[in-house]
C-alpha positions in Angstrom: 0.0 0.0 0.0 2.8 2.4 1.0 4.8 1.4 -2.0 1.8 2.1 -4.3 1.2 5.5 -2.6 4.9 6.4 -3.1 4.7 5.4 -6.8 1.6 7.5 -7.2 3.3 10.5 -5.6 6.3 10.0 -7.9 4.0 10.0 -10.9 2.3 13.2 -9.7 5.6 14.8 -9.2 6.8 13.8 -12.6 3.6 15.2 -14.2 4.0 18.4 -12.3 7.6 18.7 -13.4 6.6 18.1 -17.0 3.8 20.7 -16.7 6.2 23.2 -15.2 8.7 22.5 -18.0 6.0 23.0 -20.6 4.9 26.3 -19.0 8.5 27.5 -19.0 8.9 26.5 -22.6 5.7 28.4 -23.5 6.9 31.4 -21.6 10.3 31.4 -23.3 8.8 30.8 -26.7 6.3 33.6 -26.1 9.0 36.1 -25.1 11.2 35.1 -28.1 8.3 35.4 -30.5 7.3 38.8 -29.0 10.9 40.1 -29.5 10.9 38.9 -33.1 7.6 40.8 -33.8 8.9 44.0 -32.1 9.2 45.9 -35.3 5.6 45.1 -36.4 4.4 46.0 -32.9 6.2 49.4 -33.0 4.5 50.1 -36.3 1.1 49.0 -35.0 1.5 51.3 -32.0 2.6 54.2 -34.2 -0.2 53.8 -36.7 -3.2 53.3 -34.4 -3.3 56.8 -32.7 -3.8 58.4 -36.2 -7.2 56.7 -36.3 -8.7 59.0 -33.7 -7.4 62.2 -35.3 -10.3 64.5 -36.2 -12.8 62.8 -33.8 -14.3 64.0 -30.5 -12.0 63.4 -27.5 -15.0 61.6 -25.8 -14.9 59.0 -28.5 -11.1 58.3 -28.4 -11.1 55.5 -25.8 -14.3 53.8 -27.2 -12.7 53.8 -30.6 -9.4 52.3 -29.3 -11.5 49.7 -27.5 -13.4 48.8 -30.6 -10.1 48.5 -32.6 -8.6 46.4 -29.8 -11.5 44.0 -29.8 -11.2 43.7 -33.6 -7.5 43.0 -33.3 -8.0 40.3 -30.8 -10.7 38.7 -33.0 -8.3 38.9 -35.9 -5.6 37.0 -34.0 -7.6 34.4 -32.0 -10.6 33.7 -34.2 -9.2 33.9 -37.7 -5.4 33.8 -37.7 -4.7 31.3 -35.0 -6.7 28.5 -36.5 -5.3 29.4 -40.0 -1.8 29.3 -38.7 -2.3 25.9 -37.0 -3.8 24.4 -40.2 -1.0 25.8 -42.3 1.6 24.5 -39.8 0.1 21.0 -39.9 -0.8 20.6 -43.6 1.2 23.2 -45.5 4.3 24.3 -43.6 6.0 25.1 -46.9 3.7 28.1 -47.1 5.1 29.8 -44.0 8.1 31.4 -45.7 6.3 32.6 -48.9 3.5 34.1 -46.7 6.1 35.8 -44.5 7.8 37.2 -47.6 4.4 38.5 -48.9 3.8 40.1 -45.5 7.3 41.5 -45.5 6.8 43.0 -48.9 3.6 44.6 -47.7 5.4 46.1 -44.8 8.0 47.5 -47.1 5.2 48.9 -49.3 3.5 50.5 -46.3 6.7 52.1 -45.1 7.6 53.4 -48.6 4.0 54.6 -49.1 4.2 56.7 -45.9 7.4 58.3 -47.1 5.8 59.0 -50.5 2.7 60.5 -48.9 4.8 62.7 -46.7 6.9 64.0 -49.6 4.0 64.4 -52.0 1.5 66.0 -49.5 -1.1 63.3 -50.0 -1.5 62.8 -46.2 -2.6 66.5 -45.8 -5.1 66.1 -48.7 -6.6 63.0 -47.1 -7.0 64.8 -43.8 -8.8 67.7 -45.5 -11.1 65.3 -47.3 -11.9 63.5 -44.0 -12.9 66.7 -42.4 -16.0 66.9 -44.6 -17.4 63.6 -43.5 -19.9 63.5 -40.6 -18.4 62.2 -37.3 -20.4 58.9 -37.1 -19.5 57.9 -40.6 -15.9 59.0 -40.1 -15.7 56.9 -37.0 -17.0 53.8 -38.8 -14.6 54.3 -41.6 -11.6 54.7 -39.3 -12.5 51.7 -37.1 -13.0 49.4 -40.1 -9.8 50.7 -41.8 -7.9 50.2 -38.6 -9.1 46.6 -38.2 -8.2 45.9 -41.8 -4.7 47.3 -41.3 -4.4 45.4 -38.0 -5.3 42.1 -39.8 -2.2 42.5 -42.0 0.1 43.4 -39.1 -1.5 40.7 -36.9 -1.0 38.1 -39.7 2.7 39.0 -39.8 3.0 38.8 -36.0 1.3 35.4 -36.0 3.3 34.0 -38.9 6.5 35.1 -37.3 5.4 33.4 -34.1 4.4 30.2 -36.0 7.8 30.1 -37.7 9.5 30.2 -34.3 7.4 27.4 -32.8 6.9 25.2 -35.9 9.0 22.4 -34.4 7.0 22.4 -31.1 4.0 20.2 -30.4 0.5 21.3 -31.1 -0.4 22.3 -27.5 2.7 24.5 -27.3 1.9 26.1 -30.6 -1.6 26.9 -29.6 -0.5 28.3 -26.2 2.3 30.4 -27.7 0.2 31.8 -30.5 -2.7 32.7 -28.1 -0.3 34.2 -25.5 1.5 36.3 -28.1 -1.8 37.4 -29.6 -3.3 38.5 -26.3 -0.1 40.0 -24.8 0.7 42.1 -27.9 -2.9 43.3 -28.3 -3.0 44.4 -24.6 0.4 46.0 -24.8 -0.2 47.8 -28.1 -3.7 49.2 -27.3 -2.8 49.9 -23.7 0.0 52.1 -24.8 -2.1 53.6 -27.6 -4.9 54.5 -25.1 -2.4 56.2 -22.9 -0.9 58.1 -25.8 -4.2 59.4 -27.1 -5.3 60.6 -23.7 -1.9 61.9 -22.5 -2.6 65.5 -23.7 -6.0 65.4 -21.8 -4.1 64.3 -18.7 -1.6 67.1 -19.2 -4.4 69.7 -19.5 -6.0 68.3 -16.3 -2.7 68.6 -14.5 -2.2 72.2 -15.7 -5.7 73.1 -14.5 -5.7 71.3 -11.1 -2.1 70.4 -10.2 0.4 72.1 -8.0 3.8 73.4 -9.2 5.2 70.0 -10.1 1.9 68.8 -11.5 1.6 71.9 -13.7 5.1 71.4 -15.0 4.4 67.7 -15.9 1.1 68.8 -17.5 2.8 71.4 -19.7 5.4 68.8 -20.6 2.7 66.3 -21.7 0.8 68.9 -23.7 3.9 70.1 -25.5 5.6 66.7 -25.7 2.8 64.4 -26.9 2.6 65.9 -30.5 6.4 65.7 -30.8 6.4 62.1 -29.4 3.7 61.1 -32.0 5.8 62.5 -34.8 8.9 60.6 -33.5 6.8 57.4 -33.1 5.5 57.7 -36.7 9.1 58.0 -38.0 10.3 55.1 -35.8 7.3 53.0 -37.0 8.1 53.7 -40.6 11.7 52.8 -40.1 10.7 49.6 -38.2 8.4 48.6 -41.1 11.2 48.9 -43.6 13.7 47.1 -41.4 11.4 44.2 -40.4 10.0 43.9 -43.9 13.4 44.0 -45.5 14.9 41.5 -43.1 12.0 39.1 -43.6 12.3 39.2 -47.4 16.1 38.9 -47.3 15.9 35.8 -45.0 13.2 34.3 -47.2 15.2 34.8 -50.4 18.1 33.0 -48.7 15.9 30.1 -47.9 15.0 29.8 -51.6 18.7 29.8 -52.6 19.0 33.6 -53.4 21.6 34.4 -50.7 23.3 37.4 -52.2 21.3 40.0 -50.3 22.0 38.2 -47.0 25.7 38.1 -47.9 25.7 41.9 -48.6 24.1 42.5 -45.1 26.6 40.3 -43.4 29.6 41.8 -45.3 28.5 45.3 -44.6 28.0 44.6 -40.9 31.4 42.9 -40.7 33.0 45.9 -42.4 31.3 48.3 -40.0 32.8 46.4 -37.1 36.3 46.8 -38.4 35.7 50.6 -39.0 34.1 51.2 -35.6 35.8 48.8 -33.1 33.7 50.1 -30.1 30.8 47.9 -29.1 31.2 45.5 -32.0 27.9 43.6 -31.4 25.9 46.9 -31.4 27.7 48.2 -34.5 27.1 44.9 -36.3 23.4 45.0 -35.5 23.0 48.7 -36.5 24.8 48.2 -39.8 22.8 45.1 -40.6 19.6 46.8 -39.7 20.4 49.8 -41.8 21.1 47.7 -44.9 17.9 45.7 -44.3 15.9 49.0 -44.0 17.5 50.3 -47.2 16.6 47.1 -49.0 13.1 47.4 -47.6 12.8 51.0 -48.8 14.0 50.0 -52.3 11.6 47.1 -52.5 8.7 49.1 -51.1 9.5 52.0 -53.5 9.2 49.6 -56.4 5.9 48.3 -55.2 4.6 51.9 -54.7 5.6 52.7 -58.3 3.8 49.6 -59.6 0.7 50.5 -57.6 0.7 54.1 -58.9 1.2 52.8 -62.4 -1.7 50.3 -62.1 -4.1 52.8 -60.4 -5.3 54.5 -63.6 -6.0 51.0 -65.1 -8.2 50.0 -62.2 -10.0 53.4 -62.3 -10.7 53.0 -66.0 -12.0 49.4 -65.4 -14.4 50.6 -62.6 -15.6 53.4 -64.9 
């Protein structure tokens, strides 16, 4: 009897250790996947605040909440099952889909640069000001959720690529954890960003000496921060998109772009001997971003060239 009880306790201990190891593995894989998706996350955080521009401050948080729910639905209801099916039955599709997503990121980054240089962004803002608030809100929310779907697909595909060798339970747990954590992180930060100026105004009106100083800093600093975040987001898109496409080309036997990245990074290390790992990363990132800008610029030119044809076809 005692022997049987000891054996049972040993079995329970073994199961507990296995469960703990699995949880540790899920945690480690989740952290690793989240770091890989950092560039896409930065872009998502940079893009989302623009969707509440031109709308009533009282609608800012409800709109962010609607977009966050749409983002979570994109990840958990549509993309997670699709990733699992693809990983089980068509794993060869992961790299091509990642490359398509990477190319889209390059296009988005290059298109933002083109809009800034050509003034199209200002024209779009002027056109939006003529739409009634309810319609404008619906347009912005639906547009944000569509854009999020692309970015979420890239995040989930990057995550799947990192856990493709793991068992099904680990894949489900990591994909779900990454989807939830990134959504909470992104839209939590976005909610703070869009309300930071209101917090600043409140501190200016009701705070003491330090509170007023902080409030003035928020009021003046948030617009500058948003501009910096937009620039960082664009750079992150070009870097992440370029690196994904370069890595995908290497997997298909076209290794020259990857060799150029490594050669440039190694050369930078010899020129700047201080902090070699940091210099290597910065140089590699710069080359990948330049590649992304060139690729994205080509796609922008193709889209602009094709636009009149589609307009003529619709007419």
